[in-house]
N, C-alpha and C positions, 0 to 999 in steps of 0.2 A: 728500414724503409718498408719492407714487405709486411712486417708485423704491424706497423702503423696503419697500412692500408686495410689489413684484415680487421683491425680493431675498429676502424671507421665503418667498414661494411657491417660488422656485427652490431655496432651501435645504431646504425641506420635501420637494419632489419629489426632490431629490438624495439626501436621507436615506432616502426611501422606496425608491428604486432600489437604494441600497447595502444596505438591509435585505433586499430581495428576493434580492440576490446571495448573501447568507449562506446556506450550506448547512444543511439540517435536521439536527439532532442526534437520532438515534434515542434512545428511552428507555434510560437506563443500567440494567444488570441489578441485581437484588437477590435475596436469599435466597428460594427458592421458585419463581423463574423457570425457564423451560425453554430449553435450548440444543440445537440440532440439529447432529449431526456427519454431513456428507455428503461424497461424493467426486466432484466435478465434472470430474475430469481423469484422472490416472494411476492405474494398477492398485494395489490394496492386497494384494499376494500375500504370504501367510504373516504378516500383520500384525494378526491378531486380538488378540494379547496387547498390542500397542501401543495399539490403540483402547480396550481394556479399561482400560489405564493412564490414557489421556486422560479417559475417562469418570469414573474414580475421582478424578482430580485436581479436575475442576470440581465433582464432587459434594461434595468437602471444602469447597468455597466456598458450599455450600448450594443449588447449582443442581440441577435435574433434567435428564436427558439423554435425547434421542431419537436413535436411529441410523437413517440412511436405509435403507429396505428393500432397496435394491440395493447397499449399501455395499461388500460383498465380491464382487460380481459381477466376472467377468473376460471381457473382449472384446479379445483381443490386447493392445495397449498400454494400453487404457483400463479403468477400473473400471465395466464394463458398456457397453452400447450407448449411443449418443447419447441415444436416447429414454429409456432407464433412468436415466441420470444426470440428464437433464432432469426426469424425473418426481420424483426425490428432492428436487431443488432447488426445483421448483415447489411441491411439497407444503409444504416448509419456508417458502417465501415466503408462501404463502397461509394457513398455520395461525396464527390469532391468538394462540395460546398459546405459540408459539415466539418468543422475543425476540432470538435471535442465531443466525446460521448460521456454523458453524465448519468450514472445509475440513480434511478429514483429511490431504490432501497436495496437492502441485501436480503437477509433471511437465509434462504437456501435455494439452490437451483442452477447457479452459474455453471457448475461442472457438467451438468447434464447437456448443455448446448455447446460446450467448448470445442469438442471435436467435430461438431457439425458446421462450424464456421470456416469460411475461406478467407484467409488473411493475405491473399495475393496482392490485391489492390492496396490494402493497408500498408504492406511492406514497401510498396513503391511510393506511397504518399502517407506517411505516418501522421496520426492525430492523437490527441490526448484522450486517455481512458481514465475516468475519475470515479472513485468510490472507495469503500473500505469493507471490512467484515467479509461477507461471502464473495465480494469482488476481488479478494485476494487471489482467487483462481485465475482471474484475468491478469492481475499484476504479474504473477509468476510466469504465466504462459507468454505474455507479451514481452516481459523483460528477457525471456529466453529467445525471443525473436530479434532482440537487439534494440529495443525501443523503450524509452523511459515512460513511466506512468505516474499518475498523481493519486496518492493515498490521502483522501480528504472527505469532507462531509458529502452526504447525499441529499437529495431533495427532501426526504422525510426528516432530516436533521432540523429543519425549520419548525418542527413541532415542539422543539425545546423552548424553554423560557428565553425570550429575546435578549435579555441582559446577560445571559450565560453563554451565548454563542457569538458574541462580538468578535473575539479573536479567531474563532472557528471560521466565520465568514471572511474576515479580513485575510487570513492566511490562504484560504481557498482562492480568493481573487488574486493575491500576489503570485501564487504558483501558476495560475492560469494565464496571467498576463506577463509573466517573466520578471517580476520584481524581486528584489533581494529578500531572501528568507534567512532569518537567524533567530534562535530561541535560547533564552537563559532559563535554566531549570534548577530549582532548589535541590541540593544533594540530600539524599537519605542516608541514614547510618548503615543501611544494607549495601550501599554501593561498594563494588569491589573494583579497585583500579590499581594499576602498577606504574603508570606514567601520566604526565600532565597532558599529553597530546595523543589522540587516536585518530586515525584517518582511514577511510575506505568508502566503497560504494554501498549505499544503504538499500536494503531489500527486505522482504518479509511480509508481515501481515498477521492475520488471525491464526492462532496456533492450530485450531482444529482443521482449517483448510490447508495449512502448510503440511500437516501430517497426512491429510487425504491425498496430497499431490505426490507423496513418496512412491518411487518406482515408475512414475509416468514421465512423459516427455515434458510435462509442465513443472517437474521438480527443479528447483533452482540450485545452482552451484553456489555454495556459501563461502568458498575459499577466499580469504583476504577481504571478506565483506563485513559490513556492520549489519547485524541481523536485528530487525525490529519485530517484536512480538506483542500481541494483546489478546484478550479473551473475555468472554461474557457468559454468565449463566451456567457455569459448569461446577461440578463438585471438585474438590481438590484432588481426589483420587483419579478423576477423569483427566484433569490438567496434567497430573503426574504421568498418567499412562501415555498421553500424547507426547509429552516431553521426552519420556523414555524411548518412545518409538523414534523420535528425531535423533536422540542421542545415539541409539544403536545403529542408526543409519549413517553416523558420522557427521551429522548436521552441524554440530558445534565445534568440532575438533580444530578447524583451521580458520574460524572467524576471527576478525580483529577485535570484535566486541559484540555484546548483546545489549540492546536498549529495550527496556520493558515499558510498555505503555499501560493503558488502563486495564486492570484486572477487575472487571465489573460484575457485581451481583454474584459473587462466588457462593455457592450453596453450602450449607452445613451438612457434614456427613452425619448419619445416624450414630456411627461409631466415631468418636473424636479423632481427627487426623493427627493432631499433636504438634504441628508446626505452622508457621506463617506461610503465606503464598510466596513471600520473598525468599524464605529459607528453602522452600520446595524448588524454586527455580535455580538458586545457587547450587543446590545439590545435583541438579540435572546437568548444569553447564560445567565443563571441566574447570578445575581450580586455577588454571593458568590463563583463563579467558576473562577479560574485564566485563563487568555487568553493571549497567546503570539503570536505576529505577525511576518511576514516577514521571515518565515523559507523557505530556498531555495529548495523547492520540488514542483513538479507539472508540469504545462505546460510552463515552461520557459527553456532556454538552460541550466541554472544552476539548475540541478535537482538531489539533493543529495539522496543517497540511504537510506532507512529506513527498518529495519527488523520488520515487523508487527508481534505482538505476543511476542515480546521480551521486557523485563523490561528496562526502561530508567530512568536515573536520570538527573534532570534539576537543575542547580545551577544558580540562577539569581543574576546578579550584576547590578550596576547603569548604565553601558554602554553596557553590553552584557549579553547574557545568554548562558550557556554551556550545550549541550545535549550529554550525554554519555550513551552508551549501556552497560548494565551489565548482568551478568549471572542470 
């Protein structure tokens, strides 16, 4: 009798701990809600028309739009000074009427304002943070605060050919409004799998930014997670250096799987590297860890939305793998 009571208490405690580990889902958007477009990183030079197009897009979904006051400011590489970019982001975080913060673009600069921000009000009333690339810094930091985020297109993604971003836009809208998300991805010969089903909380982002978060309070815990990675415009030796840094930090040791997104515009070394980018990744990730390639997310026109911090189930077949988001 006593042992049964102890077992019940243990299971109750375990369930409570697991429940606490589950990240908070911000309220999904609905018609009449407001979304803010801000630029926490790179400059938006001559992109007023692009932002107007982005504003019009989400307005067709019934949303209201607020633009950051400093959105089009210019400070060399950045969309305004660190203080100006921080002010826009902080105002969007603190304004209770704003239900999502959409990054106008990435580039570089988010990490420079990350520690300047006060997330006190955000933690009491979470809202969606949306973007990719350099916005990985925000994804990591906010996932560590216990809140889900959306890895998806940014305003400047609308500069792509319209016919090539149909799925990109559709998946962004689904994630924002809480509709079901599932993707069927053709399997590559490089895929390394050991079972037909893999499950875990998906996290990650741009490799360079993940590596830059190492050793900081924004570094994510990858244990029992599914790690998504993507990159653009790097030499293979640079990608390898970043992956080796992550590997040495134990980043890959206890993940349930690695999903590889777009590896875009990889530069050619003056001295031939000698292997494919897929082989390079497989060498960096321990042999016992599943790796799935060619997921359409990252720096290509087809950039499907992912909810970071959300549990996903992967079912692997001979010709494709299915990625489904679960509660």
